[in-house]
C-alpha positions as CSV (number, residue, x, y, z in Angstrom):
1,M,133.2,105.8,93.4
2,S,135.4,103.5,96.1
3,Y,134.1,99.9,96.5
4,N,131.8,99.8,99.0
5,P,129.4,96.3,99.6
6,F,127.5,98.2,102.6
7,S,126.2,100.6,99.8
8,L,122.3,101.5,99.4
9,E,122.9,102.9,95.6
10,N,120.1,101.9,93.2
11,K,118.2,100.7,96.6
12,T,114.7,101.6,97.5
13,V,113.5,101.3,101.2
14,L,110.7,101.7,103.0
15,V,111.1,102.6,106.8
16,T,108.1,102.8,108.9
17,G,107.7,104.7,112.6
18,A,110.3,107.4,110.8
19,S,108.7,110.3,112.6
20,S,111.2,109.8,115.2
21,G,114.0,107.8,117.1
22,I,115.6,105.1,115.8
23,G,113.0,104.9,112.8
24,Q,114.2,108.7,111.8
25,T,117.7,107.9,112.2
26,I,117.9,104.6,110.1
27,A,116.5,106.7,107.3
28,I,118.5,109.9,107.4
29,E,121.7,107.2,107.8
30,C,120.4,105.2,105.0
31,S,119.8,108.2,102.2
32,K,123.0,109.1,103.2
33,I,124.6,106.0,101.8
34,G,122.6,106.1,98.5
35,G,119.4,104.5,99.4
36,D,116.1,106.2,98.0
37,I,114.3,106.3,101.2
38,I,110.6,106.1,101.2
39,I,109.2,107.2,105.3
40,T,106.2,106.5,106.6
41,A,104.2,107.7,110.1
42,R,101.2,108.8,111.8
43,N,102.2,112.2,112.3
44,A,102.8,114.4,109.1
45,E,104.5,117.2,110.8
46,R,107.7,115.4,112.1
47,L,107.6,112.9,109.2
48,Q,108.5,116.1,106.8
49,E,111.0,117.0,109.7
50,T,112.3,113.7,108.9
51,A,112.2,114.5,105.2
52,D,113.8,117.8,105.5
53,I,117.0,116.5,107.8
54,M,117.2,114.2,104.4
55,G,117.4,116.5,102.2
56,A,116.6,116.0,98.0
57,V,114.6,112.7,98.2
58,K,113.1,110.8,95.3
59,Y,109.8,110.0,97.2
60,A,107.1,111.9,99.2
61,P,106.8,111.3,102.7
62,I,103.9,108.9,103.1
63,I,101.4,109.8,106.1
64,A,99.6,106.5,107.0
65,D,98.7,104.7,110.6
66,L,99.5,101.2,110.0
67,T,97.2,100.1,112.5
68,N,94.3,100.9,110.2
69,S,93.9,98.1,107.5
70,S,92.9,101.0,104.9
71,D,96.1,103.1,105.5
72,I,98.1,100.0,104.8
73,D,96.6,99.0,101.9
74,N,96.8,102.8,100.3
75,L,100.5,102.7,101.5
76,V,101.1,99.7,99.5
77,E,99.5,101.0,96.5
78,Q,101.6,103.9,96.4
79,V,105.3,102.5,96.9
80,P,107.0,101.0,94.1
81,E,108.7,97.7,94.1
82,L,111.3,97.5,97.0
83,D,114.5,96.6,97.9
84,G,114.2,97.0,101.5
85,L,111.9,97.1,104.4
86,V,112.3,98.4,107.9
87,L,109.4,98.0,110.5
88,C,110.3,100.1,112.7
89,A,107.0,101.7,114.3
90,G,106.2,101.1,118.2
91,R,105.2,102.2,121.2
92,A,105.8,101.2,125.1
93,L,103.6,100.9,127.9
94,T,104.8,99.9,131.5
95,A,102.7,97.8,133.7
96,P,103.7,95.2,135.7
97,V,102.2,91.3,135.3
98,K,99.1,91.8,137.8
99,Q,98.1,95.0,136.1
100,A,98.5,93.8,132.2
101,T,94.9,93.3,131.0
102,P,93.7,91.8,127.7
103,E,93.2,95.7,126.5
104,K,96.8,96.6,127.4
105,Y,98.2,93.9,125.5
106,L,96.0,94.7,122.7
107,E,96.9,98.6,122.6
108,V,100.5,97.5,122.3
109,M,100.2,94.6,120.4
110,N,98.3,96.4,117.6
111,T,101.1,98.7,116.9
112,N,104.5,96.6,117.9
113,F,103.2,93.7,116.1
114,F,100.0,93.0,114.3
115,A,100.7,96.6,112.5
116,Q,104.1,95.1,111.1
117,A,103.0,91.5,110.5
118,E,100.4,92.6,108.3
119,L,102.1,95.6,106.5
120,L,104.6,92.9,105.3
121,R,102.1,90.3,104.8
122,V,100.4,92.5,102.3
123,L,103.8,93.8,100.6
124,Y,104.6,90.1,99.9
125,K,101.3,89.3,98.6
126,K,101.0,92.4,96.4
127,K,104.7,91.4,95.2
128,K,106.1,94.8,96.0
129,L,109.3,92.8,97.8
130,K,111.7,92.4,94.9
131,K,113.7,89.3,94.4
132,D,116.5,89.0,97.0
133,S,115.1,92.0,98.7
134,S,115.6,92.2,103.0
135,V,113.6,93.2,105.3
136,V,114.9,94.6,108.9
137,I,112.5,94.0,111.8
138,I,113.7,96.6,114.9
139,S,112.4,94.4,117.8
140,S,114.2,94.4,121.3
141,I,116.6,92.1,123.9
142,G,113.4,92.7,125.8
143,G,111.7,90.1,123.6
144,L,114.6,87.7,123.6
145,L,116.3,87.7,127.0
146,L,116.2,90.7,129.2
147,Y,113.0,90.6,131.4
148,E,113.1,93.8,133.3
149,P,110.0,94.2,136.0
150,G,106.9,96.2,134.6
151,N,107.9,95.4,130.7
152,V,105.7,92.3,130.1
153,I,103.9,93.7,127.6
154,Y,106.5,95.3,125.7
155,G,108.3,92.6,126.1
156,A,105.8,90.0,124.8
157,S,104.9,92.6,121.8
158,K,108.6,91.7,120.4
159,A,109.1,88.4,121.3
160,A,105.9,88.1,118.9
161,L,108.1,89.7,116.4
162,N,111.2,88.2,116.7
163,S,109.0,84.6,116.3
164,F,107.5,86.0,113.0
165,M,110.4,86.8,111.9
166,K,111.9,83.8,111.7
167,Y,108.5,82.1,110.0
168,A,108.6,84.5,107.6
169,A,112.4,84.1,107.2
170,K,111.5,80.4,106.2
171,E,108.6,80.9,103.7
172,Y,110.0,84.0,102.0
173,A,112.8,82.6,101.1
174,I,111.8,80.8,98.3
175,R,111.2,84.2,96.6
176,P,114.6,85.0,98.4
177,V,113.2,87.6,100.3
178,R,115.4,88.2,103.3
179,V,114.0,88.6,107.0
180,N,116.2,89.6,109.9
181,S,115.4,91.6,113.3
182,I,117.6,93.7,115.4
183,C,117.6,93.5,119.1
184,P,118.9,97.0,121.0
185,G,119.4,97.7,124.5
186,M,118.5,100.4,125.7
187,I,118.8,103.5,123.3
188,D,118.9,107.2,123.9
189,T,115.9,108.3,122.4
190,P,112.8,110.7,123.2
191,M,110.9,107.3,124.2
192,I,113.0,106.7,127.4
193,H,112.8,110.3,128.5
194,R,109.1,110.8,128.8
195,G,108.5,110.1,132.6
196,T,108.4,106.1,132.1
197,F,111.9,106.2,134.1
198,T,113.7,108.5,136.4
199,D,117.0,109.9,136.3
200,E,118.2,107.7,138.9
201,Q,116.7,104.5,137.6
202,L,118.0,105.3,134.1
203,Q,121.1,105.8,135.7
204,A,121.2,102.6,137.7
205,Y,120.4,101.0,134.0
206,M,123.5,102.4,132.3
207,A,126.0,101.0,135.3
208,N,124.8,97.5,134.2
209,Y,125.9,98.3,130.6
210,P,129.2,96.9,130.3
211,L,130.1,99.5,127.9
212,K,128.8,101.9,130.5
213,R,126.3,103.7,128.3
214,F,123.0,103.5,126.5
215,G,123.0,102.7,122.4
216,K,122.9,106.1,120.2
217,P,120.3,105.6,117.1
218,E,123.3,105.5,115.0
219,D,124.1,102.3,116.5
220,I,121.2,100.5,115.4
221,A,120.8,102.7,112.0
222,Y,124.4,100.8,111.0
223,A,123.1,97.6,111.8
224,A,120.3,97.9,109.8
225,I,122.2,99.3,106.8
226,Y,124.4,96.4,106.6
227,L,121.2,93.9,107.0
228,L,119.7,95.6,103.8
229,S,122.9,95.9,102.1
230,D,124.3,92.8,99.7
231,A,126.9,92.6,102.4
232,A,124.3,90.8,104.4
233,S,123.0,88.5,101.1
234,W,123.6,85.3,103.5
235,M,121.8,86.1,106.4
236,T,118.4,85.6,107.4
237,G,116.1,84.4,110.1
238,S,118.9,85.7,112.6
239,S,117.7,88.3,115.5
240,L,121.1,90.5,115.9
241,I,121.5,91.8,119.4
242,I,123.1,95.0,120.0
243,D,123.0,96.2,123.3
244,G,126.3,97.3,124.4
245,G,127.3,94.1,126.6
246,S,124.1,94.1,129.0
247,T,123.1,90.6,128.1
248,I,126.4,89.2,128.5
249,K,125.3,87.4,131.9
250,S,121.6,86.6,130.8
């Protein structure tokens, strides 16, 4: 095999939220480049679809609701020692600030922040993350620079993830475990076509992107592969913005 610093050969990687969208694509692309990928999500049928696309895999899919602490414990118990972890489970909820009640914040934060932070905490505590392993957190430019009206709850959850990432990177460097986040712009996944945005709104958003298109899940998957690979061995505590140039003016 020719030299490839981005190869995931002999690396075991757990991908959460692997039943659809970005998480599914990350799992598939990481598998293509040689990784032994463990996939988890809540929906058994859709998770099996991901496994079917991946083909022959070393590890069976693991059904888990990461907002449930017992599911987290069961997942951590089942996985072997990991070379990589991709935290990709997430959800959106549209509401302006005046309608952003504590209940709505908790609804999103439980999935987007608390579940991800707790899984990482337990994996680290149980020493399931190998020395020199890599953690990739899928966040959003909405948690860093771009603030679209109606996305305060989603943005707050992603901002919390970016802050958490830096503290984890600082504290886990002693092992060492690298922790970084990817902050995508608008990615063309089923999530943006569920009625949250009209076609006119999507076209208007797209016009603001210098590259005049939304991202593809593969755009984020390739960045995740880089961060998981040995090519990124000196990178930790960073938020990698991949947004088609949409934050250039911010």
